[in-house]
C-alpha positions in Angstrom: 107.9 -34.4 159.2 108.8 -37.8 158.0 109.5 -37.8 154.5 109.8 -39.4 151.3 112.6 -40.4 148.7 111.3 -37.9 146.7 110.7 -35.6 149.5 113.9 -35.3 150.5 115.2 -34.4 147.0 113.5 -32.0 145.8 113.6 -30.1 149.3 117.2 -30.1 148.7 117.4 -29.0 145.0 114.5 -26.1 145.5 116.7 -22.7 144.5 113.9 -20.4 145.8 111.7 -22.6 148.3 109.5 -19.6 149.4 108.6 -19.4 145.6 105.4 -21.5 145.0 104.2 -20.3 142.1 107.3 -21.5 139.5 109.2 -23.4 141.4 112.8 -24.0 140.5 115.0 -27.1 140.8 118.4 -27.2 139.8 120.0 -30.1 137.7 123.3 -31.4 139.0 123.6 -33.2 135.4 122.1 -32.9 131.9 122.4 -35.5 129.7 121.6 -34.4 125.9 121.5 -36.1 122.0 121.2 -35.1 118.6 117.1 -35.3 118.2 115.9 -32.3 120.6 118.7 -29.8 121.1 119.6 -28.8 117.2 116.2 -26.5 118.3 117.9 -25.7 122.0 121.3 -24.6 120.9 119.8 -22.7 117.7 117.5 -20.8 121.0 120.2 -19.5 123.0 122.5 -18.8 119.6 119.5 -16.2 118.8 119.5 -14.5 122.5 123.3 -14.5 122.8 123.0 -17.1 126.1 125.8 -19.6 127.2 125.6 -22.9 128.1 125.6 -22.0 132.2 127.5 -25.4 133.2 129.8 -27.2 130.9 131.2 -29.5 133.7 127.3 -30.7 134.4 126.2 -31.4 130.6 127.7 -34.6 128.7 126.4 -35.4 125.1 126.1 -38.6 123.2 124.2 -40.0 119.8 121.9 -42.7 120.0 118.2 -42.0 118.5 119.0 -41.4 115.4 122.7 -43.8 114.3 122.8 -46.6 112.4 123.3 -49.9 113.8 125.7 -51.9 111.0 129.6 -52.5 111.3 131.5 -49.6 111.5 134.8 -51.2 110.8 135.7 -49.0 108.1 134.0 -46.0 110.4 135.6 -42.5 109.1 132.8 -40.0 110.3 129.5 -39.4 110.7 128.9 -37.3 107.5 130.2 -40.3 105.3 128.5 -42.8 107.8 125.1 -41.8 108.2 123.0 -42.4 104.6 119.8 -40.6 105.8 119.8 -36.7 104.8 118.1 -35.1 107.7 119.5 -37.9 110.4 122.9 -36.7 109.6 121.9 -33.0 110.0 120.9 -33.8 113.6 123.9 -35.3 113.9 126.0 -33.3 112.4 124.6 -30.4 114.2 125.0 -31.9 118.1 128.7 -31.7 117.0 128.9 -28.1 116.0 127.2 -27.5 119.0 128.7 -29.5 121.2 132.4 -27.9 119.7 131.3 -24.7 119.9 130.1 -24.9 123.5 133.2 -27.2 124.6 130.8 -30.0 125.9 132.2 -32.9 126.2 131.0 -36.4 123.6 131.0 -39.6 123.0 130.6 -39.6 119.1 130.0 -42.6 117.0 134.1 -42.9 116.9 134.1 -43.7 120.6 133.3 -46.8 122.3 131.4 -45.0 125.1 128.9 -43.9 122.8 125.5 -45.6 123.3 121.8 -45.0 124.6 121.7 -41.9 126.5 120.0 -44.2 129.8 122.8 -46.8 129.1 125.5 -44.4 129.6 124.4 -42.0 131.8 125.1 -45.1 134.5 127.6 -47.0 132.9 130.1 -43.7 133.8 128.6 -43.3 137.1 127.3 -40.2 135.7 123.9 -40.7 137.5 124.6 -40.4 141.6 122.0 -40.9 144.4 120.3 -37.8 145.8 121.4 -35.7 142.8 119.2 -34.3 140.4 119.3 -35.3 136.0 118.0 -34.1 133.4 117.5 -35.3 129.6 115.0 -34.5 127.3 113.9 -38.1 126.7 111.0 -39.4 128.2 112.5 -42.6 129.4 115.2 -40.6 131.9 113.5 -41.6 134.8 115.9 -44.7 134.2 118.8 -43.3 135.9 116.0 -43.2 139.1 117.1 -46.6 139.7 120.1 -45.3 141.7 118.5 -43.3 143.8 118.2 -39.6 141.3 115.5 -37.8 140.7 115.8 -38.2 137.1 113.4 -36.0 135.2 112.6 -35.3 131.4 110.8 -32.9 129.1 111.0 -31.2 125.6 113.3 -28.9 124.0 112.2 -25.7 125.7 113.4 -27.5 128.9 116.5 -28.3 127.3 117.0 -25.2 126.8 116.2 -24.1 129.7 118.5 -26.1 131.6 121.2 -25.6 129.1 120.9 -21.5 129.7 120.1 -21.7 133.7 121.3 -25.0 134.9 117.7 -25.6 136.3 113.9 -26.2 135.5 110.4 -25.6 136.0 109.1 -28.6 138.5 106.6 -28.2 141.0 105.5 -30.8 143.0 104.3 -34.0 142.6 102.7 -37.1 144.6 103.8 -39.7 146.2 103.3 -43.0 145.0 104.6 -46.3 146.8 105.0 -50.1 144.8 106.1 -52.9 146.7 106.2 -55.8 145.4 107.4 -58.8 148.0 108.3 -62.3 147.7 110.6 -64.1 145.5 110.2 -64.3 141.6 109.8 -67.5 139.7 111.5 -69.6 137.2 111.7 -67.0 133.9 110.0 -63.7 135.6 112.2 -61.0 135.2 112.1 -56.9 136.1 109.8 -56.3 132.7 107.3 -58.9 133.8 107.6 -57.1 137.3 107.1 -53.7 135.0 104.1 -55.4 132.8 102.3 -56.6 135.7 102.0 -53.4 137.2 101.0 -51.5 133.9 98.5 -54.2 133.8 97.2 -53.5 137.3 97.6 -49.5 137.0 96.9 -48.4 133.1 98.6 -46.1 131.1 97.5 -43.1 133.1 97.8 -45.0 137.0 100.2 -43.2 137.9 100.1 -39.6 136.1 100.8 -36.9 138.3 102.9 -38.9 140.5 106.7 -40.0 141.2 107.1 -43.6 142.1 109.6 -45.5 144.5 109.7 -49.2 144.0 110.1 -51.1 147.1 109.6 -54.3 149.4 111.8 -57.5 149.2 111.8 -58.1 145.9 113.3 -54.6 144.8 116.1 -55.1 146.9 117.1 -58.3 145.7 117.4 -57.2 142.2 120.6 -55.9 140.6 121.4 -52.3 139.9 120.2 -53.5 135.9 117.2 -54.7 136.9 115.8 -51.3 138.9 117.0 -49.2 136.1 113.8 -51.3 133.8 111.1 -50.6 136.7 112.4 -47.4 136.3 112.3 -46.6 133.0 109.0 -47.9 132.3 107.4 -45.9 135.3 106.6 -43.4 132.8 104.5 -45.7 130.6 102.6 -45.8 133.7 102.2 -42.1 133.4 104.8 -41.3 136.5 106.3 -38.4 136.2 109.8 -40.0 137.3 110.8 -43.6 139.1 113.0 -44.1 142.2 114.8 -46.9 143.8 116.3 -46.2 147.2 120.2 -46.3 147.4 121.8 -49.0 149.1 124.7 -51.7 149.1 123.7 -53.0 145.5 123.7 -49.4 144.7 127.5 -48.6 146.3 129.1 -51.7 144.9 127.4 -50.9 141.7 128.9 -47.2 141.4 132.1 -47.6 143.1 135.1 -47.1 140.4 133.1 -45.5 137.9 134.9 -42.3 136.6 132.2 -39.9 137.1 132.2 -41.3 140.6 133.8 -39.6 143.5 136.6 -41.3 145.1 138.8 -41.7 148.6 137.8 -38.8 150.7 135.1 -37.4 148.7 133.7 -41.1 148.3 133.6 -41.7 151.9 131.3 -37.9 152.6 129.3 -39.4 149.4 128.5 -42.4 151.0 127.7 -40.6 154.6 124.8 -38.8 152.8 123.9 -41.0 150.2 123.2 -43.7 153.1 120.2 -41.1 154.3 118.6 -41.2 151.2 115.3 -43.4 152.2 111.7 -43.1 152.7 111.3 -42.2 156.4 109.3 -44.9 158.2 105.6 -42.8 158.6 106.2 -41.2 155.1 103.3 -40.0 153.6 102.0 -41.8 150.2 99.5 -40.2 148.1 99.0 -44.0 146.7 100.3 -47.9 147.0 99.9 -50.7 145.2 101.6 -54.1 147.0 102.3 -56.6 144.4 103.1 -60.7 145.2 106.1 -61.5 143.6 104.3 -64.9 142.8 101.9 -63.5 141.1 103.7 -62.4 138.6 104.1 -64.6 135.7 106.3 -64.4 132.2 104.3 -61.4 130.7 103.5 -59.7 127.0 101.6 -57.0 125.2 99.0 -58.0 123.0 98.3 -54.2 121.6 99.2 -50.9 121.4 99.6 -49.6 124.9 101.6 -51.1 126.9 99.4 -51.7 129.8 97.9 -54.0 126.9 99.5 -56.8 128.9 98.3 -60.6 129.3 100.7 -63.7 131.0 102.0 -65.5 128.2 100.0 -68.7 129.4 96.7 -65.7 128.7 94.0 -65.2 126.3 93.5 -61.8 124.7 90.4 -59.9 125.7 87.2 -59.9 123.8 85.7 -56.1 123.5 81.8 -57.6 123.8 83.0 -57.9 127.2 83.0 -53.5 128.2 80.7 -52.5 125.1 77.7 -52.0 127.8 79.6 -50.5 131.2 83.3 -49.2 129.2 82.5 -47.9 125.6 85.7 -46.6 125.0 87.7 -49.2 126.4 86.0 -51.8 124.3 86.3 -49.4 121.3 90.3 -49.0 122.0 90.6 -53.1 122.5 88.8 -53.2 118.4 90.7 -51.1 117.4 94.1 -52.7 118.9 93.0 -55.9 117.7 92.2 -54.5 114.0 95.9 -52.9 113.9 97.5 -56.0 115.7 95.5 -58.6 113.4 94.4 -60.5 115.9 91.0 -62.1 117.3 89.3 -61.9 120.2 89.9 -64.7 123.1 93.0 -66.1 121.3 95.8 -67.9 123.0 99.3 -65.7 123.5 101.1 -68.6 122.2 99.1 -68.5 118.8 101.0 -65.4 118.1 103.5 -66.0 115.2 106.0 -63.9 115.1 108.5 -62.1 111.8 111.0 -60.5 113.8 112.7 -59.6 117.3 114.3 -56.8 118.7 116.9 -57.2 121.5 117.7 -54.0 122.6 116.3 -50.4 123.8 117.4 -48.5 127.2 114.7 -50.7 128.5 117.0 -53.8 128.2 120.4 -53.4 125.9 122.7 -53.9 129.0 125.3 -56.6 129.9 122.7 -58.3 131.9 119.8 -58.7 129.7 122.3 -60.1 126.8 123.3 -63.0 129.3 119.5 -63.6 130.4 119.3 -64.4 126.0 121.9 -66.3 125.1 121.6 -68.4 128.0 117.9 -68.5 126.4 119.9 -69.1 123.1 123.0 -71.0 123.3 122.7 -74.5 121.9 119.8 -73.3 119.7 118.7 -72.1 116.6 116.3 -68.7 115.7 113.8 -70.1 113.4 113.9 -69.8 109.7 111.1 -67.3 109.6 112.0 -64.9 111.6 115.1 -62.3 111.9 116.5 -61.2 115.1 119.0 -58.8 115.9 120.6 -57.8 119.4 121.9 -54.1 119.3 123.8 -53.0 122.5 122.9 -50.6 124.2 126.8 -49.0 124.5 130.3 -49.6 123.3 131.4 -50.6 126.1 128.2 -53.6 126.5 128.9 -54.8 122.9 132.2 -54.8 124.5 132.1 -56.9 127.3 129.8 -58.6 125.8 132.4 -59.9 123.6 135.0 -60.5 126.1 132.3 -62.8 127.6 131.9 -64.6 124.0 128.1 -63.3 124.4 128.4 -62.3 120.4 129.6 -66.0 119.7 126.4 -68.1 121.2 124.4 -65.2 119.7 125.8 -65.5 116.3 125.8 -68.6 116.4 122.1 -69.3 117.1 121.1 -66.9 114.3 121.1 -63.6 116.0 122.3 -60.6 113.8 125.1 -58.8 116.4 124.8 -55.1 116.3 126.5 -52.0 117.0 125.2 -49.5 119.8 122.6 -47.7 119.0 118.8 -46.7 119.7 117.9 -49.0 116.8 114.7 -50.7 116.5 112.9 -48.9 119.6 111.6 -46.2 117.4 111.4 -45.5 113.6 114.4 -42.8 113.3 117.2 -45.1 111.9 117.3 -47.9 108.9 116.1 -51.0 111.4 112.5 -50.2 111.4 109.5 -52.7 110.8 107.7 -53.2 107.7 104.0 -53.0 107.3 102.2 -55.9 109.0 105.2 -57.4 110.6 105.0 -58.6 113.7 107.9 -58.0 116.4 108.6 -59.8 120.1 110.5 -56.5 121.4 112.4 -56.1 124.2 111.7 -52.2 124.3 109.6 -49.8 126.1 106.5 -49.0 123.7 104.4 -51.1 121.4 102.4 -47.8 120.1 100.7 -48.1 116.3 103.9 -47.4 113.9 106.4 -47.0 116.7 108.6 -49.2 115.3 107.6 -48.4 111.6 104.4 -47.4 110.1 102.4 -50.9 110.2 104.7 -52.6 112.4 103.1 -54.8 115.1 104.9 -54.7 118.4 105.0 -57.2 121.6 106.4 -56.2 124.5 108.6 -58.9 126.3 111.5 -59.7 128.1 115.3 -60.5 126.8 114.4 -64.1 127.9 111.4 -64.4 126.3 112.4 -62.2 123.0 115.0 -65.2 122.8 112.7 -67.8 123.3 110.6 -66.2 120.4 112.9 -65.9 118.0 113.7 -70.1 118.4 110.5 -70.9 118.4 109.2 -68.8 115.6 105.7 -67.8 118.1 105.5 -66.3 121.3 106.6 -68.7 123.7 106.5 -69.4 127.4 110.3 -69.2 127.9 109.6 -71.9 131.2 109.7 -74.4 128.3 113.7 -73.9 127.7 114.5 -73.1 131.5 115.8 -75.1 134.3 116.8 -73.3 137.6 120.4 -72.8 136.7 119.9 -70.8 133.3 116.6 -69.4 134.2 116.4 -67.4 137.9 117.1 -63.4 137.5 119.7 -63.6 139.6 121.9 -65.5 137.4 121.6 -62.5 135.2 124.6 -60.8 137.5 127.7 -64.0 136.6 128.7 -64.6 133.6 127.8 -68.0 131.7 131.1 -69.0 133.4 129.5 -68.0 136.4 132.1 -65.4 137.6 131.0 -62.1 139.3 131.6 -59.6 136.6 130.8 -55.5 137.5 128.5 -54.5 134.6 130.2 -53.3 131.5 133.4 -53.7 132.7 135.8 -51.1 134.3 136.5 -47.9 132.4 139.9 -46.4 133.3 139.2 -43.5 136.2 140.2 -40.0 134.8 141.9 -39.1 137.7 145.2 -38.4 136.8 143.7 -36.0 134.1 145.8 -32.6 134.3 144.8 -30.1 136.9 143.8 -27.5 134.5 141.6 -29.8 132.3 140.0 -30.6 135.6 139.3 -27.4 136.3 138.5 -25.8 133.3 134.6 -25.0 132.9 133.4 -25.6 136.2 132.5 -21.4 136.8 128.9 -21.0 135.5 128.9 -18.4 132.5 126.6 -15.8 133.3 124.4 -14.2 130.6 124.9 -10.6 129.9 122.3 -8.4 131.1 120.7 -7.6 127.8 120.5 -11.3 127.4 118.3 -12.3 129.5 115.4 -11.4 127.5 114.5 -13.5 125.0 114.3 -12.3 121.1 111.1 -14.3 121.6 108.3 -15.4 122.8 105.2 -17.5 122.7 102.2 -17.0 121.2 99.6 -15.0 123.0 96.6 -16.3 124.3 93.5 -14.5 124.9 90.0 -15.6 124.0 89.5 -18.1 121.0 86.4 -19.0 119.6 85.9 -21.9 117.0 84.4 -25.0 116.2 85.7 -27.4 118.4 87.3 -30.8 116.5 85.4 -33.7 118.4 87.6 -37.0 119.7 86.3 -39.7 120.9 89.4 -42.1 121.7 91.7 -42.3 125.1 95.0 -42.7 125.8 96.0 -40.8 122.4 99.5 -40.9 122.3 102.8 -38.7 120.9 103.6 -41.1 118.4 99.4 -40.9 117.1 100.1 -36.8 117.2 102.9 -37.0 115.5 104.7 -40.6 114.1 108.8 -40.8 115.1 110.2 -40.0 111.5 108.8 -36.8 111.8 111.5 -36.0 114.6 114.1 -35.5 112.6 113.2 -31.6 112.0 115.7 -29.2 113.1 112.7 -26.7 113.4 110.3 -26.1 115.5 107.9 -25.4 112.5 106.1 -27.0 109.7 104.8 -30.6 111.3 101.1 -29.5 111.1 100.5 -31.5 107.6 102.0 -35.0 109.7 99.6 -34.1 112.2 97.9 -37.2 113.0 99.8 -39.3 110.0 98.2 -42.3 111.0 94.9 -41.1 111.5 94.8 -38.8 108.2 96.2 -40.4 105.1 95.8 -44.0 104.1 99.2 -45.6 104.6 99.4 -47.0 100.7 97.8 -44.4 98.8 98.6 -41.3 100.7 95.6 -39.7 100.1 93.3 -38.0 102.8 91.2 -40.3 104.4 87.9 -38.5 104.7 86.3 -39.9 107.6 88.8 -38.6 109.7 87.2 -35.5 111.8 90.3 -33.3 110.7 89.8 -33.6 107.1 86.4 -32.5 107.0 84.7 -28.9 106.9 84.9 -26.6 109.5 87.3 -29.1 111.5 90.4 -28.3 109.3 90.1 -24.7 110.8 89.3 -25.6 114.1 91.7 -24.2 116.9 89.8 -26.3 119.9 90.9 -29.9 119.7 88.0 -32.2 122.1 89.1 -35.3 123.0 86.5 -37.3 125.3 89.3 -40.2 126.1 91.5 -39.5 129.0 95.5 -39.3 129.1 95.8 -37.3 126.4 99.0 -37.1 125.0 101.0 -39.6 126.9 104.2 -41.3 125.7 107.0 -39.1 124.6 108.9 -36.1 126.0 108.7 -34.8 122.5 107.4 -31.3 122.4 107.1 -32.2 118.2 103.6 -33.2 119.4 102.7 -29.8 120.9 104.5 -28.1 117.9 102.5 -30.5 114.8 99.7 -29.4 117.2 100.1 -25.5 117.4 101.2 -25.6 113.8 97.9 -27.0 112.4 96.1 -24.0 114.2 95.6 -26.0 117.3 95.4 -23.3 120.2 93.2 -25.0 122.9 93.2 -29.0 123.3 90.2 -30.0 125.8 90.7 -33.3 127.9 89.5 -35.1 130.7 93.4 -35.7 131.7 96.8 -35.5 130.1 100.0 -36.8 130.3 102.7 -35.1 132.6 105.4 -34.1 130.2 102.9 -33.2 127.5 100.8 -31.1 129.2 104.0 -29.3 130.6 105.4 -29.0 127.0 102.3 -27.4 125.9 101.9 -24.0 127.7 106.0 -23.4 126.6 104.2 -23.0 123.3 100.9 -21.4 123.2 99.0 -24.4 123.7 96.3 -24.4 126.7 95.6 -27.7 127.9 92.6 -27.9 129.7 91.7 -30.6 131.9 88.6 -30.9 132.4 87.2 -34.3 134.7 83.1 -33.1 134.4 81.6 -35.9 131.7 78.3 -33.7 131.5 80.8 -30.5 130.3 82.8 -32.6 127.9 79.5 -34.2 126.1 78.0 -30.6 126.0 81.4 -29.5 123.9 81.5 -32.6 122.0 78.0 -32.1 121.1 78.6 -28.4 119.9 81.2 -29.8 117.7 79.6 -32.2 116.2 76.9 -29.5 115.3 79.2 -27.6 114.0 78.6 -24.6 116.4 81.8 -22.5 117.9 82.4 -22.3 121.4 84.5 -19.7 123.4 87.6 -20.7 125.7 88.5 -17.6 127.4 91.3 -17.6 129.8 91.4 -14.6 131.6 87.7 -15.4 132.9 89.1 -19.3 133.0 85.6 -20.5 131.6 84.0 -22.3 128.4 80.7 -21.0 127.0 78.5 -21.9 124.1 78.0 -19.5 120.8 75.5 -18.0 122.6 77.3 -16.9 125.5 76.2 -19.6 128.0 78.8 -21.2 130.6 79.1 -24.7 130.0 82.6 -24.8 132.2 85.0 -23.3 134.1 88.4 -24.4 134.6 91.7 -24.4 136.4 94.9 -23.3 135.5 97.9 -22.8 137.5 98.5 -19.3 137.5 102.4 -18.8 136.3 101.2 -20.6 133.1 98.4 -18.1 132.4 101.0 -14.9 133.3 102.9 -16.6 130.7 100.2 -17.7 128.1 98.5 -14.2 128.7 101.9 -12.0 128.4 103.7 -14.4 125.1 106.3 -14.7 128.1 108.9 -17.7 128.1 110.3 -19.2 131.1 113.8 -18.5 130.9 113.5 -15.1 130.5 111.2 -15.2 133.5 113.9 -17.5 134.8 117.4 -15.2 134.4 115.0 -12.3 135.6 115.7 -13.9 139.5 119.5 -15.1 138.0 121.4 -14.3 141.5 119.5 -17.0 143.0 120.6 -19.4 140.8 124.1 -18.5 141.7 123.5 -18.2 145.5 122.0 -21.8 145.4 125.0 -23.0 143.3 127.8 -21.8 145.4 125.4 -23.6 148.9 125.5 -26.9 146.4 129.1 -26.9 145.6 130.5 -26.6 149.2 127.8 -29.4 150.3 128.4 -31.6 147.2 131.5 -30.9 145.5 132.1 -34.2 143.8 129.0 -33.5 141.7 130.9 -30.4 140.2 133.8 -30.4 137.4 134.2 -34.1 137.1 132.4 -34.9 133.1 135.2 -31.9 132.4 137.7 -34.7 133.7 137.1 -37.5 131.1 139.5 -37.9 129.0 139.3 -38.6 125.4 138.9 -41.7 123.7 142.2 -42.3 122.2 143.9 -41.7 126.0 141.7 -44.5 127.0 142.1 -46.7 123.9 138.1 -46.3 123.1 138.5 -45.1 119.8 137.6 -46.9 116.1 140.9 -47.0 114.7 139.9 -45.5 111.3 137.8 -42.5 112.3 138.6 -39.4 111.1 135.7 -37.3 113.2 137.6 -38.4 117.3 137.0 -35.8 120.0 139.8 -35.4 121.9 139.1 -32.0 123.7 
């Protein structure tokens, strides 16, 4: 039977193909970082479980790290001033030492954004599976890997079992044909797609990007597309590997060489969707229709071309009232007027960076626009390379000199202003042209206003002081996406430069840790389960919003916690409290009686929980007392995270039933959610709706069972699969253990006292 690329990789990694109820996907590579891991390691410790495969796990720090000058850096304890951020980073360092996991810390020039570091080192390989507890993990799909994300529970699951529960998703093809026009970059392709399908258009799907336009893109440009596939609701994104992929990978530290390279290549060349493969959905795009684009509002699908006008909510009042309400709220938050020109939007700040656009080609694109020009006096502009190696390569090409000469602040590697978790934040009311991936309310700082653009568009906005059509500053020589693959002098240089391979590492070092560490029999059962769910009676708290994102559920600043509890008071922080007085807003539903005690949240708008993979959104709901969320649809990761924490998420597409529950909530009458019967009834016992729930999730919720305990009951199956996998794909195992220390490679900061020498 003809298969898609996704079908092939998924089937190849099923631990037990006969298990249709709780399918386990084996994970070939696991990337971890400081924010969501403390609770995962704590869970391992409580249940006395080892990290199963340290040879398949790599760690770095990125979200919390300051990006200011590190020339006097000594250690993380003295360098990171914010207490909670310092705690998360030092806890990660404690945990990786305890479990002997390879780590790129701030003293290591290989440190950087997790989704820059992975491809840069060659961790991400075609046909492999990769897991990371960050929603932009799909970035790695650009090399033809199946890269999936999840919350802290999934991180702990992968650490303990080297597998993740992963149902089969649908196939969604995005075919882009033709040649991109002057000033159009891969960021514009993905923004164009989001404007076309919306933030829920690919929910429940894996997207494969196809067509002549995609084949002509560099690896770095493909990463942008896969990175932001999550913003369209996709579970992940993929591009079939080809000669561009192989050229990019060859010679990187974690990529096979010699005879293993030849064997791997023979397999990689089979990784493509078959001619007559079945697609559940398909979108065709003509590259000529794509223009330099911006987002105007507070959702990634609020997209218009730079030559366009902002929407008018009155155009949607009659047929799409929820959309009209969303437009009004976004315009008010962004302090913009209906129908105004995009180019009339003035900005205060520019941010070039993030896992979307912080690679060497992105910095080249910005430098080409900035060369010989000056940042406007009214603008503060910053450039944050995606890793220490990107920074090093950019400096060797002189990009830092150009950018600093134009007035840009040149920073150290990290996530920086992508999200408000570190010192790089917007002040309330500040407006930013940003190369990041999300423009949610408060995403870059409470009250901050974000417009998503390409690096070239960001540089143009910095120079002009307002959102600008970058084509006005371009010629064919500096405006083609193809030239970003070249230095400004026209030379072809491998992105990031090369890092010496670790093939010379001692045999004993390379063999160490390549055998699975299996848990003791008594450790297979967790000491803690999840809250049981049976029948819940409650007045439902009624919401009338669409696209309720995880940043709105719990702001990014609260991700610095190292616990799973205590987030309830900050649930819907931006909606519940006045940002100036910090007093409760009386009109907000959860500040009113009886909704303060509601156990059921009813949302009439679609796509609840879109955005981040953070499990903190579910923890905040549960900590507040919510046991059940009912909505027309949910973002995939949020939906998965819910059941793992005792929260029942009910997708209900019956609009009449939704309105009935909403009416019961407004009337302050209880409804009953009965999980055993899979029914929702009113206070009189009349049936409002029946709902579906998969058998595995239902079993876990009813019995308070966690995923890891269930998985470890069939651990022998994992052992059998690992043995088969090591025989078939030997190049995937042991390679992370071969990484050399920064001292040996000369990649450590001179004054650092916390260099991990391994």
